N, CA, C and O of each residue as an XYZ file, in Angstrom:
944
protein
N      77.575     30.092     27.373
C      76.326     30.828     27.060
C      76.194     31.380     25.756
O      77.193     31.949     25.316
N      75.031     31.326     24.943
C      74.889     31.425     23.669
C      74.604     32.841     23.477
O      73.861     33.435     24.258
N      75.133     33.394     22.514
C      74.831     34.886     22.081
C      73.857     34.841     20.990
O      74.095     34.211     19.960
N      72.918     35.398     21.151
C      71.754     35.419     20.165
C      71.485     36.907     19.871
O      71.187     37.725     20.742
N      71.611     37.163     18.629
C      71.424     38.480     18.066
C      69.909     38.648     17.602
O      69.120     37.713     17.456
N      69.665     39.854     17.418
C      68.273     40.143     16.786
C      68.072     39.588     15.420
O      67.004     39.218     14.932
N      69.333     39.582     14.834
C      69.243     39.216     13.361
C      69.305     37.915     13.051
O      69.141     37.507     11.902
N      69.608     36.971     14.311
C      69.802     35.653     14.037
C      68.326     35.001     14.240
O      67.825     35.048     15.363
N      67.685     34.445     13.254
C      66.395     33.974     13.248
C      66.362     32.477     13.138
O      65.390     31.936     12.611
N      67.360     31.782     13.603
C      67.636     30.462     13.532
C      66.696     29.662     14.641
O      66.184     28.555     14.476
N      66.616     30.395     15.653
C      65.993     29.755     17.080
C      64.513     30.341     16.963
O      64.256     31.494     16.616
N      63.595     29.375     17.303
C      62.293     29.667     17.505
C      61.956     30.386     18.759
O      62.828     30.396     19.629
N      60.833     30.988     18.992
C      60.722     31.600     20.223
C      60.866     30.846     21.569
O      61.388     31.224     22.618
N      60.235     29.629     21.238
C      60.303     28.676     22.476
C      61.704     28.405     22.815
O      62.096     28.425     23.982
N      62.446     28.158     21.842
C      63.910     27.707     22.083
C      64.701     28.870     22.714
O      65.640     28.665     23.483
N      64.323     29.978     22.393
C      64.999     31.119     22.924
C      64.535     31.374     24.492
O      65.284     31.960     25.274
N      63.372     30.935     24.837
C      62.848     30.942     26.290
C      63.583     29.821     26.949
O      63.861     30.019     28.131
N      63.959     28.666     26.418
C      64.426     27.697     27.071
C      65.979     27.906     27.481
O      66.557     27.497     28.488
N      66.518     28.725     26.316
C      67.804     29.117     26.488
C      68.280     30.073     27.473
O      69.279     29.931     28.179
N      67.342     31.230     27.458
C      67.638     32.290     28.416
C      66.908     32.114     29.809
O      67.411     32.596     30.825
N      65.748     31.435     29.840
C      65.179     31.284     31.242
C      65.437     29.974     31.656
O      64.535     29.145     31.537
N      66.629     29.615     32.171
C      67.178     28.423     32.627
C      68.110     28.794     33.728
O      68.996     29.647     33.679
N      67.739     27.932     34.854
C      68.539     28.016     36.029
C      68.739     29.473     36.529
O      69.817     29.933     36.906
N      67.506     30.166     36.479
C      67.407     31.639     37.232
C      67.037     31.428     38.607
O      66.326     30.491     38.968
N      67.550     32.355     39.422
C      67.178     32.479     40.846
C      66.186     33.617     41.125
O      66.403     34.750     40.696
N      65.146     33.323     41.812
C      64.061     34.367     41.907
C      64.443     35.112     43.070
O      64.508     34.579     44.178
N      64.729     36.467     42.844
C      64.822     37.438     44.081
C      63.575     37.762     44.744
O      63.565     38.164     45.907
N      62.580     37.615     44.093
C      61.291     37.900     44.972
C      60.045     37.856     43.715
O      60.138     38.092     42.511
N      58.999     37.494     44.464
C      57.759     37.442     43.361
C      56.699     38.407     43.866
O      56.550     38.644     45.065
N      56.060     38.888     43.019
C      54.998     39.888     43.086
C      53.677     39.337     42.350
O      53.640     38.994     41.169
N      52.618     39.313     43.239
C      51.096     38.810     42.823
C      50.281     40.128     43.022
O      50.288     40.770     44.073
N      49.569     40.464     41.887
C      48.642     41.481     41.905
C      47.287     40.998     41.736
O      47.041     40.387     40.697
N      46.307     41.184     42.646
C      45.151     40.546     42.621
C      43.878     41.696     42.533
O      43.802     42.552     43.414
N      42.978     41.659     41.515
C      42.132     42.454     41.408
C      40.814     42.017     42.081
O      40.031     41.318     41.437
N      40.520     42.405     43.387
C      39.473     41.861     44.138
C      38.084     42.295     43.710
O      37.843     43.391     43.206
N      37.268     41.430     43.931
C      35.671     41.738     43.366
C      35.300     42.635     44.607
O      35.736     42.613     45.758
N      34.443     43.358     44.058
C      33.368     44.263     44.793
C      32.631     43.531     45.768
O      32.582     42.308     45.640
N      32.033     44.097     46.750
C      31.088     43.496     47.740
C      29.749     42.975     47.158
O      29.106     43.720     46.418
N      29.338     41.845     47.429
C      28.135     41.148     47.148
C      28.009     40.790     45.545
O      26.934     40.554     44.993
N      29.193     40.789     44.945
C      29.059     40.371     43.443
C      28.375     39.109     43.315
O      27.424     38.980     42.544
N      28.857     38.081     44.105
C      28.387     36.726     43.898
C      26.808     36.631     44.346
O      26.097     35.815     43.760
N      26.333     37.343     45.236
C      24.915     37.310     45.504
C      24.187     38.119     44.407
O      23.115     37.646     44.029
N      24.561     39.141     43.905
C      23.973     39.938     42.955
C      23.922     39.062     41.615
O      22.940     39.069     40.873
N      24.938     38.399     41.409
C      24.769     37.534     40.173
C      23.742     36.451     40.095
O      23.046     36.149     39.125
N      23.777     35.833     41.487
C      22.602     34.828     41.849
C      21.320     35.267     41.768
O      20.457     34.512     41.319
N      21.018     36.516     42.181
C      19.721     37.046     42.070
C      19.479     37.436     40.707
O      18.291     37.297     40.414
N      20.197     37.876     39.772
C      19.771     38.138     38.294
C      19.641     36.803     37.625
O      18.843     36.705     36.693
N      20.449     35.611     38.062
C      20.185     34.494     37.451
C      18.740     33.829     37.610
O      18.059     33.276     36.746
N      18.447     34.062     39.076
C      16.971     33.616     39.437
C      15.910     34.256     38.713
O      14.836     33.681     38.540
N      16.173     35.566     38.218
C      15.276     36.353     37.444
C      15.172     35.924     35.931
O      14.435     36.457     35.102
N      16.007     34.902     35.718
C      16.060     34.310     34.311
C      16.819     35.342     33.310
O      16.617     35.453     32.101
N      17.594     35.955     33.980
C      18.673     36.780     33.139
C      19.967     36.095     32.837
O      20.753     35.704     33.701
N      20.133     35.979     31.519
C      21.325     35.443     31.119
C      22.569     36.332     31.262
O      22.534     37.503     30.883
N      23.803     35.717     31.872
C      24.699     36.583     32.440
C      25.903     36.206     31.364
O      26.223     35.030     31.193
N      26.531     37.269     30.667
C      27.582     36.929     29.796
C      28.791     37.885     30.403
O      28.563     39.005     30.859
N      30.080     37.299     30.348
C      31.114     38.003     30.903
C      32.096     38.247     29.797
O      32.765     37.337     29.307
N      32.167     39.536     29.404
C      33.199     39.976     28.258
C      34.478     40.522     29.108
O      34.310     41.352     30.001
N      35.612     40.070     28.820
C      36.887     40.563     29.359
C      38.102     40.471     28.655
O      38.311     39.516     27.907
N      38.931     41.381     28.823
C      40.141     41.362     28.010
C      41.037     40.530     28.519
O      42.082     40.436     27.874
N      40.912     39.717     29.759
C      41.785     38.943     30.312
C      42.083     37.568     29.597
O      41.335     37.174     28.701
N      43.132     36.878     29.982
C      43.239     35.626     29.288
C      42.311     34.528     29.662
O      41.559     34.761     30.609
N      42.249     33.556     29.172
C      41.311     32.389     29.347
C      41.273     31.958     30.792
O      40.210     31.970     31.412
N      42.411     31.577     31.341
C      42.444     31.076     32.771
C      42.117     32.142     33.679
O      41.454     31.796     34.657
N      42.438     33.398     33.583
C      41.916     34.522     34.492
C      40.383     34.689     34.345
O      39.660     34.772     35.338
N      39.948     34.732     33.187
C      38.361     34.866     32.973
C      37.711     33.747     33.729
O      36.841     34.032     34.552
N      38.087     32.378     33.503
C      37.393     31.251     34.259
C      37.553     31.450     35.691
O      36.624     31.031     36.381
N      38.459     31.959     36.239
C      38.808     31.994     37.697
C      37.864     33.129     38.118
O      37.195     33.015     39.145
N      37.798     34.244     37.328
C      36.932     35.255     37.769
C      35.489     34.898     37.678
O      34.725     35.276     38.567
N      35.064     34.201     36.673
C      33.628     33.706     36.568
C      33.381     32.594     37.552
O      32.194     32.295     37.681
N      34.202     31.956     38.233
C      33.793     30.955     39.188
C      33.632     31.840     40.594
O      32.717     31.604     41.383
N      34.552     32.810     40.802
C      34.430     33.556     41.941
C      33.114     34.624     41.986
O      32.674     35.120     43.024
N      32.648     34.835     40.780
C      31.362     35.480     40.719
C      30.166     34.793     40.561
O      29.100     35.389     40.404
N      30.283     33.332     40.595
C      29.166     32.552     40.589
C      28.504     32.279     39.224
O      27.391     31.771     39.088
N      29.345     32.687     38.199
C      28.783     32.497     36.657
C      28.904     30.951     36.250
O      28.162     30.291     35.524
N      30.017     30.589     36.910
C      30.510     29.020     36.545
C      30.467     28.435     37.940
O      30.476     29.096     38.978
N      30.418     27.009     37.834
C      30.473     26.105     39.188
C      31.855     25.532     38.977
O      32.364     24.918     39.914
N      32.497     25.668     37.866
C      33.995     25.090     37.993
C      34.311     24.951     36.509
O      33.458     24.905     35.623
N      35.657     24.888     36.331
C      36.230     24.867     35.048
C      35.500     24.084     33.975
O      35.309     24.526     32.842
N      35.092     22.863     34.413
C      34.318     21.959     33.468
C      32.857     22.175     33.404
O      32.164     21.253     32.974
N      32.306     23.276     33.776
C      30.953     23.520     33.630
C      30.337     23.663     32.149
O      30.488     24.670     31.458
N      29.603     22.486     31.749
C      29.112     22.379     30.629
C      28.001     23.283     30.202
O      27.558     23.290     29.054
N      27.563     24.051     31.181
C      26.275     24.924     30.771
C      26.784     26.298     30.463
O      26.020     27.196     30.110
N      28.053     26.458     30.595
C      28.706     27.789     30.245
C      29.764     27.533     29.065
O      30.615     26.648     29.145
N      29.629     28.409     27.940
C      30.501     28.357     27.034
C      31.543     29.385     26.974
O      31.233     30.566     27.132
N      32.945     28.973     26.725
C      33.915     29.875     26.969
C      34.596     29.908     25.779
O      34.999     28.852     25.292
N      34.812     31.109     25.160
C      35.540     31.261     23.816
C      36.167     32.601     23.726
O      35.931     33.409     24.624
N      37.009     32.951     22.651
C      37.755     34.104     22.542
C      36.907     35.065     21.923
O      36.141     34.648     21.053
N      36.903     36.465     22.257
C      36.070     37.429     21.664
C      36.015     37.467     20.246
O      34.940     37.494     19.647
N      37.090     37.470     19.693
C      37.133     37.650     18.077
C      36.500     36.593     17.451
O      36.040     36.762     16.322
N      36.389     35.342     18.112
C      35.810     33.966     17.528
C      34.224     34.302     17.485
O      33.499     33.920     16.566
N      33.803     35.012     18.518
C      32.238     35.317     18.551
C      31.882     36.396     17.499
O      30.864     36.338     16.810
N      32.699     37.276     17.438
C      32.598     38.272     16.393
C      32.531     37.854     14.922
O      31.667     38.221     14.126
N      33.512     37.074     14.680
C      33.669     36.463     13.355
C      32.754     35.352     12.964
O      32.446     35.179     11.785
N      32.316     34.599     13.925
C      31.504     33.393     13.628
C      30.129     33.889     13.358
O      29.567     34.638     14.157
N      29.533     33.464     12.175
C      28.309     33.874     11.612
C      27.248     33.153     12.236
O      26.217     33.768     12.510
N      27.362     31.771     12.536
C      26.285     31.044     13.149
C      26.494     30.911     14.496
O      27.351     30.176     14.987
N      25.573     31.750     15.232
C      25.589     31.885     16.635
C      24.373     31.627     17.357
O      24.170     32.112     18.470
N      23.487     30.814     16.709
C      22.311     30.604     17.222
C      22.449     29.573     18.378
O      21.623     29.661     19.287
N      23.511     28.491     18.453
C      23.527     27.683     19.476
C      24.147     28.162     20.653
O      24.001     27.541     21.705
N      24.962     29.406     20.585
C      25.594     29.825     21.773
C      24.452     30.330     22.733
O      24.685     30.385     23.940
N      23.223     30.700     22.229
C      22.261     31.325     23.366
C      21.542     30.122     23.977
O      20.643     30.328     24.792
N      21.891     28.854     23.625
C      21.415     27.816     24.378
C      22.239     27.651     25.451
O      21.855     26.772     26.221
N      23.303     28.240     25.770
C      23.973     27.894     27.207
C      23.298     29.183     28.050
O      22.688     30.181     27.666
N      23.670     28.723     29.309
C      23.161     29.649     30.535
C      23.910     30.847     30.650
O      23.386     31.903     31.003
N      25.123     30.730     30.367
C      26.004     31.968     30.431
C      27.201     31.728     29.443
O      27.551     30.583     29.158
N      27.761     32.736     28.978
C      29.045     32.748     28.129
C      30.014     33.652     28.565
O      29.782     34.804     28.933
N      31.373     32.976     28.504
C      32.609     33.904     28.836
C      33.292     34.174     27.563
O      33.629     33.251     26.821
N      33.484     35.276     27.316
C      34.383     35.861     26.137
C      35.637     36.592     26.719
O      35.608     37.683     27.290
N      36.774     35.800     26.482
C      37.989     36.429     27.085
C      38.730     36.867     25.781
O      38.347     36.570     24.649
N      39.886     37.640     26.089
C      40.785     38.446     25.042
C      39.993     39.243     24.173
O      40.160     39.215     22.954
N      39.040     40.034     24.795
C      38.292     40.936     23.934
C      38.802     42.227     24.016
O      38.942     42.718     25.136
N      39.139     42.930     22.917
C      39.424     44.355     22.915
C      38.307     45.117     23.024
O      37.199     44.607     22.861
N      38.479     46.557     23.341
C      37.461     47.435     23.379
C      36.535     47.568     22.061
O      35.319     47.719     22.174
N      37.038     47.519     21.081
C      36.386     47.535     19.792
C      35.613     46.335     19.546
O      34.642     46.426     18.796
N      35.928     45.148     20.109
C      35.366     43.821     19.836
C      34.230     43.817     20.936
O      33.236     43.107     20.779
N      34.364     44.505     21.895
C      33.256     44.505     22.946
C      31.908     45.373     22.362
O      30.731     45.074     22.564
N      32.329     46.325     21.719
C      31.391     47.244     20.989
C      30.804     46.366     19.921
O      29.576     46.290     19.881
N      31.592     45.625     18.963
C      30.968     44.781     17.979
C      30.115     43.540     18.632
O      29.192     42.990     18.032
N      30.467     43.251     19.683
C      29.580     42.039     20.335
C      28.043     42.657     20.655
O      26.988     42.072     20.412
N      28.178     43.875     21.210
C      26.936     44.530     21.541
C      26.081     44.700     20.277
O      24.866     44.505     20.237
N      26.841     45.078     19.265
C      26.220     45.372     17.998
C      25.609     44.110     17.466
O      24.530     44.213     16.883
N      26.151     42.969     17.594
C      25.843     41.800     16.836
C      24.581     41.514     17.758
O      23.586     41.109     17.157
N      24.494     41.654     19.008
C      23.199     41.346     19.739
C      22.141     42.123     19.365
O      21.016     41.625     19.329
N      22.336     43.321     19.068
C      21.172     44.196     18.700
C      20.836     43.768     17.175
O      19.654     43.794     16.832
N      21.753     43.405     16.319
C      21.331     42.909     14.917
C      20.563     41.512     14.854
O      19.960     41.115     13.857
N      20.690     40.708     16.261
C      20.148     39.596     16.216
C      18.820     39.665     17.063
O      18.291     38.627     17.460
N      18.227     41.063     17.366
C      17.128     41.406     18.061
C      17.300     40.786     19.498
O      16.370     40.139     19.979
N      18.223     40.933     20.043
C      18.526     40.579     21.425
C      18.478     41.789     22.399
O      19.138     42.770     22.057
N      17.802     41.851     23.538
C      17.740     43.042     24.282
C      19.115     42.937     25.309
O      19.347     41.967     26.031
N      19.802     43.927     25.223
C      21.266     43.767     25.906
C      21.452     44.890     27.083
O      21.393     46.072     26.745
N      21.642     44.607     28.242
C      22.199     45.540     29.222
C      23.562     45.309     29.279
O      23.969     44.157     29.429
N      24.305     46.219     29.184
C      25.850     46.275     29.327
C      26.336     46.988     30.601
O      25.949     48.105     30.944
N      27.210     46.241     31.258
C      27.807     46.776     32.624
C      29.228     47.033     32.498
O      29.913     46.149     31.984
N      29.800     48.151     32.904
C      31.173     48.302     32.726
C      31.752     49.315     33.531
O      30.991     50.222     33.869
N      33.094     49.369     33.966
C      33.564     50.308     35.004
C      34.946     50.905     34.464
O      35.700     51.412     35.295
N      35.310     50.873     33.149
C      36.370     51.348     32.718
C      36.314     52.019     31.187
O      35.270     51.999     30.535
N      37.304     52.495     30.786
C      37.394     53.300     29.407
C      37.152     52.152     28.563
O      36.219     52.268     27.768
N      37.792     51.079     28.572
C      37.597     49.968     27.487
C      36.216     49.478     27.607
O      36.003     48.636     26.735
N      35.220     49.686     28.346
C      33.852     49.289     28.150
C      33.075     50.485     27.411
O      31.925     50.305     27.010
N      33.640     51.533     27.265
C      32.789     52.516     26.695
C      32.099     52.289     25.425
O      30.942     52.681     25.273
N      32.864     51.563     24.332
C      32.121     51.214     23.177
C      31.055     50.326     23.470
O      30.043     50.560     22.810
N      30.979     49.364     24.274
C      30.045     48.570     24.587
C      28.770     49.134     25.276
O      27.624     48.716     25.111
N      29.138     50.079     26.017
C      28.042     50.818     26.934
C      27.389     51.652     25.896
O      26.167     51.762     25.993
N      27.937     52.207     25.006
C      27.265     53.248     23.834
C      26.442     52.425     22.829
O      25.531     52.934     22.176
N      26.833     51.006     22.721
C      26.190     50.401     21.616
C      24.827     49.417     22.145
O      23.835     49.128     21.477
N      25.107     49.065     23.397
C      23.968     48.247     23.979
C      22.581     49.015     23.976
O      22.471     50.236     23.865
N      21.619     48.179     24.105
C      20.303     48.903     24.405
C      20.347     49.639     25.736
O      19.710     50.684     25.869
N      20.991     49.190     26.611
C      20.875     49.991     27.902
C      22.401     49.794     28.510
O      22.862     48.663     28.669
N      23.102     50.921     28.817
C      24.280     50.915     29.383
C      24.437     51.466     30.797
O      23.975     52.575     31.068
N      25.042     50.765     31.661
C      25.274     50.900     33.165
C      26.593     51.072     33.544
O      27.296     50.070     33.413
N      27.091     52.012     33.953
C      28.475     52.445     34.165
C      28.552     52.479     35.817
O      27.747     52.996     36.592
N      29.831     51.730     36.124
C      30.064     51.813     37.491
C      31.139     52.732     37.876
O      32.297     52.586     37.484
N      30.759     53.661     38.631
C      31.861     54.778     39.107
C      32.785     54.148     40.077
O      32.357     53.786     41.172
N      34.011     53.997     39.747
C      35.131     53.345     40.521
C      36.391     53.976     40.564
O      36.581     55.190     40.507
N      37.344     52.988     40.681
C      38.878     53.371     40.570
C      39.312     53.785     39.527
O      40.239     54.595     39.523
N      38.745     53.328     38.390
C      39.115     53.389     37.071
C      38.835     54.737     36.426
O      39.342     55.037     35.345
N      37.965     55.601     37.146
C      37.534     56.899     36.665
C      36.032     56.691     36.392
O      35.360     55.683     36.610
N      35.619     57.999     35.807
C      34.166     58.019     35.793
C      33.709     58.107     34.122
O      32.636     58.532     33.694
N      34.588     57.700     33.518
C      34.201     57.873     31.913
C      33.076     56.807     31.694
O      32.168     57.109     30.920
N      33.059     55.647     32.280
C      31.940     54.546     31.913
C      30.892     55.185     32.361
O      29.928     55.204     31.595
N      30.764     55.816     33.562
C      29.422     56.367     34.025
C      28.941     57.421     33.339
O      27.717     57.548     33.336
N      29.788     58.444     32.584
C      29.524     59.410     31.937
C      28.897     59.073     30.611
O      27.976     59.681     30.067
N      29.575     57.952     30.151
C      29.041     57.414     28.793
C      27.828     56.678     28.894
O      27.140     56.684     27.873
N      27.395     56.044     29.877
C      26.434     55.128     30.033
C      24.757     55.746     30.202
O      24.635     56.880     30.665
N      23.865     55.187     29.924
C      22.588     55.568     30.437
C      22.407     55.862     31.706
O      21.859     56.885     32.117
N      22.937     54.827     32.483
C      22.762     54.861     34.096
C      24.033     54.853     34.660
O      24.897     54.258     34.015
N      24.368     55.402     35.770
C      25.563     55.215     36.764
C      25.184     54.758     38.021
O      24.202     55.154     38.649
N      26.084     53.812     38.416
C      25.768     53.297     39.900
C      27.103     53.139     40.669
O      28.132     52.859     40.056
N      27.089     53.317     42.000
C      28.405     53.477     42.707
C      29.065     52.139     42.770
O      30.287     52.162     42.622
N      28.490     50.956     42.962
C      28.846     49.543     42.999
C      28.108     48.721     42.234
O      26.976     49.012     41.845
N      28.765     47.533     41.945
C      27.954     46.545     41.318
C      26.766     45.864     41.876
O      25.850     45.417     41.185
N      26.834     45.809     43.181
C      25.626     45.430     44.019
C      24.428     46.301     43.729
O      23.307     45.818     43.888
N      24.566     47.487     43.335
C      23.361     48.238     43.154
C      22.538     48.025     41.891
O      21.449     48.549     41.656
N      23.250     47.131     41.066
C      22.546     46.481     39.796
C      21.367     45.791     40.121
O      20.367     45.943     39.420
N      21.365     45.061     41.087
C      20.203     44.325     41.353
C      18.946     45.294     41.727
O      17.801     45.003     41.381
N      19.207     46.269     42.337
C      17.950     47.365     42.721
C      17.839     48.114     41.468
O      16.725     48.616     41.320
N      18.653     48.326     40.548
C      18.409     49.169     39.220
C      17.450     48.414     38.423
O      16.467     48.965     37.929
N      17.705     47.140     38.277
C      16.895     46.305     37.485
C      15.600     45.838     37.940
O      14.544     46.073     37.352
N      15.737     45.060     39.180
C      14.618     44.455     39.723
C      13.610     45.305     40.436
O      12.419     45.002     40.514
N      14.153     46.399     40.958
C      13.252     47.338     41.694
C      12.789     48.518     40.855
O      11.647     48.650     40.416
N      13.788     49.351     40.682
C      13.622     50.606     39.822
C      13.123     50.279     38.409
O      12.196     50.909     37.898
N      13.789     49.238     37.769
C      13.356     49.031     36.534
C      11.846     48.363     36.337
O      11.123     48.611     35.373
N      11.534     47.539     37.344
C      10.132     47.041     37.261
C       9.180     48.154     37.692
O       8.064     48.213     37.176
N       9.536     48.969     38.543
C       8.475     50.247     38.955
C       8.248     51.109     37.757
O       7.164     51.515     37.340
N       9.339     51.307     37.310
C       9.265     52.373     35.950
C       8.466     51.715     34.684
O       7.799     52.370     33.883
N       8.661     50.250     34.648
C       7.916     49.708     33.583
C       6.417     49.608     33.959
O       5.570     49.588     33.066
N       6.102     49.549     35.176
C       4.564     49.623     35.573
C       4.194     51.129     35.488
O       3.059     51.409     35.102
N       4.964     52.010     35.781
C       4.659     53.559     35.587
C       4.275     53.697     34.189
O       3.148     54.101     33.904
N       5.134     53.391     33.293
C       4.975     53.696     31.972
C       3.775     53.050     31.412
O       2.985     53.638     30.673
N       3.663     51.821     31.786
C       2.374     51.055     31.368
C       1.106     51.687     31.654
O       0.233     51.791     30.792
N       0.969     52.138     32.905
C      -0.028     52.856     33.415
C      -0.193     54.190     32.703
O      -1.314     54.605     32.408
N       0.817     54.801     32.450
C       0.746     56.269     31.714
C       0.151     56.089     30.268
O      -0.664     56.864     29.768
N       0.650     54.998     29.678
C       0.272     54.599     28.404
C      -1.224     54.213     28.171
O      -1.910     54.605     27.226
N      -1.634     53.359     29.210
C      -2.973     52.948     29.187
C      -3.820     54.143     29.564
O      -4.924     54.204     29.023
N      -3.472     55.120     30.424
C      -4.289     56.241     30.685
C      -4.438     57.026     29.490
O      -5.537     57.387     29.070
N      -3.193     57.331     28.866
C      -3.311     58.099     27.627
C      -4.392     57.572     26.484
O      -5.123     58.282     25.793
N      -4.290     56.187     26.482
C      -4.950     55.672     25.416
C      -6.591     55.768     25.787
O      -7.417     56.139     24.953
N      -6.865     55.459     26.874
C      -8.254     55.222     27.286
C      -8.949     56.678     27.438
O     -10.099     56.876     27.044
N      -8.208     57.611     28.000
C      -8.796     59.027     28.034
C      -9.260     59.606     26.726
O     -10.336     60.178     26.551
N      -8.243     59.373     25.750
C      -8.354     60.007     24.433
C      -9.480     59.135     23.793
O     -10.239     59.704     23.009
N      -9.655     57.846     24.044
C     -10.673     57.132     23.428
C     -12.103     57.634     23.999
O     -13.101     57.763     23.291
N     -12.050     57.896     25.384
C     -13.278     58.223     25.835
C     -13.696     59.714     25.386
O     -14.879     59.980     25.168
N     -12.592     60.753     25.246
C     -13.038     61.947     24.628
C     -13.493     61.757     23.164
O     -14.402     62.510     22.814
N     -13.078     60.990     22.359
C     -13.492     60.906     20.913
C     -14.784     60.245     20.777
O     -15.621     60.622     19.958
N     -14.968     59.188     21.631
C     -16.189     58.510     21.610
C     -17.516     59.369     21.789
O     -18.500     59.225     21.062
N     -17.431     60.311     22.878
C     -18.359     61.048     23.244
C     -18.777     62.015     21.885
O     -19.933     62.031     21.462
N     -17.670     62.822     21.261
C     -17.869     63.459     20.153
C     -18.431     62.723     18.967
O     -19.260     63.294     18.259
N     -18.039     61.492     18.699
C     -18.638     60.582     17.764
C     -20.018     60.423     17.903
O     -20.725     60.742     16.947
N     -20.566     59.956     18.996
C     -21.965     59.761     19.469
C     -22.807     60.885     19.317
O     -23.957     60.794     18.887
N     -22.164     62.149     19.724
C     -22.781     63.400     19.531
C     -23.147     63.940     18.208
O     -23.969     64.840     18.043
N     -22.449     63.303     17.218
C     -22.677     63.485     15.908
C     -24.053     63.040     15.460
O     -24.704     63.746     14.690
N     -24.433     62.087     15.841
C     -25.683     61.506     15.640
C     -26.872     62.280     15.856
O     -27.873     62.185     15.147
N     -26.742     63.126     16.945
C     -27.832     63.976     17.344
C     -27.670     65.313     16.588
O     -28.594     66.125     16.560
N     -26.575     65.518     16.020
C     -26.564     66.837     15.247
C     -26.480     66.770     13.636
O     -26.201     67.697     12.876
N     -26.783     65.475     13.322
C     -26.761     65.113     11.896
C     -25.488     65.331     11.343
O     -25.391     65.830     10.221
N     -24.518     65.018     11.992
C     -23.236     65.053     11.688
C     -22.802     66.282     10.924
O     -22.177     66.243      9.864
N     -23.217     67.456     11.600
C     -23.009     68.768     11.163
C     -21.422     69.208     11.494
O     -20.918     70.164     10.904
N     -20.862     68.618     12.246
C     -19.405     69.027     12.509
C     -19.272     69.818     13.767
O     -18.194     70.264     14.161
N     -20.558     69.995     14.462
C     -20.397     70.916     15.714
C     -19.742     70.316     16.859
O     -20.087     69.161     17.109
N     -18.974     70.785     17.520
C     -18.265     70.214     18.593
C     -18.990     70.208     19.904
O     -19.499     71.253     20.308
N     -19.069     69.119     20.581
C     -19.706     68.976     22.100
C     -18.854     69.691     22.958
O     -19.329     70.321     23.903
N     -17.558     69.661     22.718
C     -16.702     70.486     23.809
C     -16.206     71.969     23.272
O     -15.860     72.150     22.105
N     -16.215     72.842     24.123
C     -15.773     74.218     23.816
C     -14.007     74.049     23.607
O     -13.305     73.059     23.817
N     -13.653     75.329     23.148
C     -12.153     75.388     22.739
C     -11.270     75.140     23.839
O     -10.325     74.371     23.667
N     -11.470     75.734     25.034
C     -10.815     75.750     26.200
C     -10.738     74.225     26.838
O      -9.692     73.822     27.346
N     -11.847     73.468     26.776
C     -11.779     72.336     27.133
C     -10.881     71.354     26.392
O     -10.073     70.591     26.922
N     -11.128     71.475     25.123
C     -10.008     70.679     24.230
C      -8.556     70.979     24.369
O      -7.689     70.118     24.219
N      -8.319     72.203     24.654
C      -7.022     72.697     24.677
C      -6.318     72.257     26.090
O      -5.115     71.994     26.120
N      -7.015     72.203     27.079
C      -6.463     71.857     28.513
C      -6.878     70.495     28.936
O      -6.674     70.111     30.088
N      -7.515     69.677     27.945
C      -7.936     68.341     28.569
C      -6.677     67.451     28.925
O      -6.600     66.829     29.985
N      -5.836     67.445     28.087
C      -4.717     66.586     28.520
C      -3.843     67.044     29.607
O      -3.316     66.261     30.397
N      -3.668     68.533     29.646
C      -2.912     69.033     30.513
C      -3.402     68.880     31.830
O      -2.516     68.575     32.629
N      -4.473     68.990     32.279
C      -5.192     68.837     33.588
C      -5.213     67.219     33.951
O      -5.071     66.851     35.117
N      -5.382     66.382     32.981
C      -5.533     65.075     33.323
C      -4.134     64.353     33.607
O      -4.077     63.259     34.169
N      -3.021     65.053     33.172
C      -1.729     64.492     33.365
C      -0.967     65.181     34.645
O       0.180     64.909     34.999
N      -1.792     66.074     35.227
C      -1.090     66.868     36.393
C      -1.071     65.927     37.666
O      -0.571     66.322     38.719
């Protein structure tokens, strides 16, 4: 058996592995699986049908990221040509990223929490609307930087939910948040905006036409109380 000290640098790392990890007997093997939440596959498919591009940013190695993407329905297989797989630091450092948006989905592996935030910032600099979803402390920079952050309250604590714009109990609630509540709120805000625009146009138009009958003397057609409470009562 060779004795290798820390000061001896003649052996390369691979050679050390070959010397030490040889003829070993396994006493036991332990596997740890991080199971997906319920209805993740179905939720991803629904969002893809709504023409929402799905990007997965993870700190895991490439093989684990691809396996998780296949189980989630982001990829059909390791050789899926419609999905781009690259390391997180490569996307951050790469200046020309126009071609990457032609893919249906992108998998970024080996991404640190800082790089996740930088990726979200790069999206904003490219004028891309981004919704970030995360459930751990390492997702906080990304949630804070994205246009909209959604935190999942789970086993890794509530830090993601407290830092995000919205908090949901499970990933499957994301489809209701985006496609139901998000759509309804968009319709409501649109109607409120149109109401504010047209009611004030109506108010000013009457005053403008009234000036033709008063010789543009500046005399108001409305009394003071009406002007003060016009917007208040119409928004009740």
